[in-house]
C-alpha positions in Angstrom: -12.6 -6.3 -15.1 -13.9 -7.7 -11.8 -13.5 -6.1 -8.6 -10.7 -7.4 -6.1 -11.5 -4.9 -3.4 -15.0 -3.4 -2.6 -16.3 -1.4 0.4 -20.0 -0.4 0.9 -20.7 2.5 3.3 -17.5 1.6 5.3 -17.3 3.6 8.4 -14.8 3.9 11.3 -15.5 5.8 14.6 -13.5 6.3 17.6 -15.9 7.6 20.2 -17.8 10.5 18.4 -15.2 11.0 15.9 -15.6 9.6 12.6 -12.2 8.9 11.0 -13.9 7.4 8.0 -17.3 8.0 7.0 -19.5 6.2 4.6 -16.8 5.2 2.1 -17.6 3.1 -0.9 -14.9 2.1 -3.2 -14.1 -0.6 -5.9 -10.7 -1.6 -7.0 -10.7 -3.6 -10.3 -8.3 -6.3 -11.1 -5.2 -5.3 -12.9 -5.6 -1.5 -12.3 -3.4 0.9 -10.4 -5.6 2.5 -8.0 -4.8 5.8 -5.9 -6.1 6.9 -2.6 -5.1 10.4 -2.1 -5.6 13.1 0.6 -4.0 15.5 3.1 -2.8 14.2 6.3 -5.7 13.3 8.5 -8.1 12.7 5.7 -8.6 9.1 6.5 -6.2 7.3 4.3 -4.5 5.5 7.2 -7.5 4.4 8.5 -8.9 2.8 5.4 -5.5 1.2 4.9 -5.8 -0.4 8.5 -9.3 -1.6 7.6 -8.3 -3.2 4.2 -5.2 -4.9 5.8 -7.1 -6.2 8.8 -5.2 -4.0 11.4 -8.7 -2.5 12.5 -12.2 -3.3 12.1 -15.1 -1.0 10.6 -17.7 0.3 13.0 -20.3 0.0 10.1 -20.4 -1.0 6.5 -19.2 -4.0 4.5 -15.9 -5.0 2.8 -15.4 -7.6 0.1 -12.2 -9.1 -0.9 -12.2 -11.2 -4.1 -16.0 -11.2 -3.7 -15.8 -12.6 0.0 -17.7 -10.7 2.6 -18.0 -13.1 5.6 -15.4 -12.2 8.4 -13.6 -15.5 8.3 -13.5 -15.7 4.4 -12.3 -12.2 4.2 -9.4 -13.0 6.6 -8.5 -16.0 4.3 -8.6 -13.9 1.2 -6.1 -11.6 2.8 -3.4 -14.1 1.9 -3.8 -12.9 -1.5 -2.8 -9.2 -0.7 0.6 -8.0 0.2 0.8 -4.6 2.2 3.6 -2.1 3.1 3.2 0.3 5.7 4.8 3.8 5.7 7.6 2.9 8.1 8.1 -1.0 7.7 9.0 -2.9 10.8 12.4 -4.7 10.8 14.7 -6.5 13.2 17.4 -3.9 13.2 20.2 -6.1 14.3 19.5 -8.6 11.6 20.8 -8.5 8.1 18.4 -7.7 5.0 18.5 -11.4 4.2 17.6 -12.8 7.5 15.0 -10.2 7.9 13.2 -11.5 4.6 13.7 -15.0 5.6 11.9 -14.3 8.9 9.2 -12.9 6.6 9.1 -16.0 4.5 8.9 -18.3 7.5 6.0 -16.1 9.1 4.0 -16.2 5.9 4.5 -19.9 5.5 6.1 -19.6 2.0 8.0 -22.8 1.1 11.5 -22.7 -0.4 14.5 -20.7 0.7 15.0 -19.6 -3.0 12.0 -17.3 -2.6 14.3 -14.9 -0.5 17.0 -14.8 -3.2 14.4 -14.0 -5.9 12.9 -11.2 -4.1 16.3 -9.5 -3.1 17.2 -9.7 -6.9 13.7 -8.3 -7.8 14.1 -5.3 -5.5 17.9 -5.1 -6.5 18.9 -5.6 -2.9 21.0 -8.9 -3.5 24.3 -6.9 -3.4 23.6 -5.9 0.0 21.9 -8.9 1.6 24.3 -9.0 4.5 23.9 -5.4 5.7 22.1 -5.0 9.0 18.8 -3.2 8.8 19.8 -0.5 11.3 22.6 0.6 8.9 20.3 0.9 5.8 19.3 4.1 4.1 15.5 5.1 3.8 15.5 4.0 0.2 16.7 0.5 1.1 14.4 0.2 3.8 11.5 0.9 1.4 12.8 -1.7 -0.9 13.0 -4.2 1.8 9.5 -3.4 2.8 8.3 -4.0 -0.8 10.0 -7.2 -1.0 8.4 -8.3 2.3 5.0 -7.2 0.7 5.8 -9.4 -2.3 6.6 -12.5 -0.4 4.1 -15.2 -1.5 3.4 -13.7 -4.8 0.3 -11.7 -3.7 -2.2 -10.7 -6.5 -2.9 -7.1 -4.8 -0.4 -4.8 -3.3 -1.6 -2.1 -0.9 1.3 0.5 -0.4 1.1 3.1 2.2 3.2 6.3 1.2 5.7 3.9 -0.8 8.1 6.9 -1.6 8.1 8.3 1.9 11.7 9.6 2.6 13.0 8.9 -0.9 15.2 11.2 -2.7 14.2 12.2 -6.3 16.1 9.4 -8.1 14.7 6.8 -5.5 11.1 8.2 -6.3 11.8 7.6 -10.1 13.0 4.0 -9.3 10.1 3.2 -7.2 7.6 4.4 -9.7 9.2 2.4 -12.5 9.3 -0.7 -10.4 5.6 -0.3 -9.6 4.7 0.1 -12.9 6.7 -3.0 -14.0 4.8 -4.9 -11.4 1.5 -3.8 -12.7 2.4 -4.9 -16.4 3.2 -8.3 -14.8 -0.4 -8.7 -13.5 -0.3 -7.0 -10.1 -3.3 -4.8 -8.9 -1.7 -2.0 -7.0 -3.3 0.4 -4.4 -1.4 3.5 -3.8 -2.0 5.3 -0.5 -0.3 8.7 -0.8 -0.5 12.5 -0.7 2.5 12.6 -3.1 1.4 13.8 -6.5 4.4 12.2 -8.4 3.0 8.8 -7.4 -0.8 9.6 -7.5 -0.7 10.8 -11.2 0.7 7.2 -12.0 -2.7 5.5 -11.1 -5.4 4.8 -13.7 -8.2 6.1 -11.2 -8.1 8.0 -8.1 -10.5 8.6 -5.0 -9.7 11.5 -2.9 -10.7 11.8 0.7 -11.2 14.7 2.9 -12.3 14.6 6.4 -13.0 10.8 6.3 -15.3 11.1 3.1 -14.7 10.9 -0.6 -14.8 14.0 -2.3 -13.6 12.7 -5.8 -13.6 9.5 -7.6 -12.5 9.4 -11.3 -9.5 9.5 -13.7 -6.1 10.5 -12.4 -5.8 13.2 -15.3 -8.5 15.4 -13.8 -7.2 18.3 -11.7 -9.6 17.5 -8.8 -8.1 14.1 -8.5 -4.8 15.2 -6.6 -4.0 17.5 -3.8 -3.0 21.0 -5.1 -0.1 22.7 -3.8 -2.1 25.7 -2.6 -4.2 23.1 -0.4 -1.3 21.4 1.2 -0.6 22.2 4.8 2.8 23.0 6.2 5.0 20.1 6.2 3.1 18.0 3.5 5.4 16.4 0.9 4.2 17.3 -2.6 
């Protein structure tokens, strides 16, 4: 399988602090790839670099084989991202928020909104204002926004954050379905119930890779004894 995302020696420093230090990863087309670690391990920094929300201090990043900055930016149109707390217009309805996303991304055809609402099972609630939504519904809307434009790769930051147990099961099932339909999925999380659904996992600690291998290896995920107070495991 060819790589859709590659980094080589990727480093991000803020002053003298290295939030990400010499990180090299390769995400293969069609796989579910897990990026795990405790809070402060460097996961969010790598997410920002992959999604173009920040730029590396050192190292190289390739998207679909492209590595020149201008070409990398063009290739990002093939990637959908969802951040831990997606931003919405709180006074607008679910449907109107998704329509704004469609226009912003330049996706033709208003039927794209209806299709995505059905896909994430929000069609019945399309008129509800976002300020009144549960956390689970907000996560589903964020996922619909990430799917706008039919991206080939999804990068999801803490996709089950704030969900109850049934919501977590539903999200896992939906992500597995998307993967079966051909989407490459990158899961950035410290939640074991999501991480173990990946075929391959990279674990970060203090900005560096400490594990790269299959998800069924005990070293792949954060162990309960290692989790700090307040971590969700």
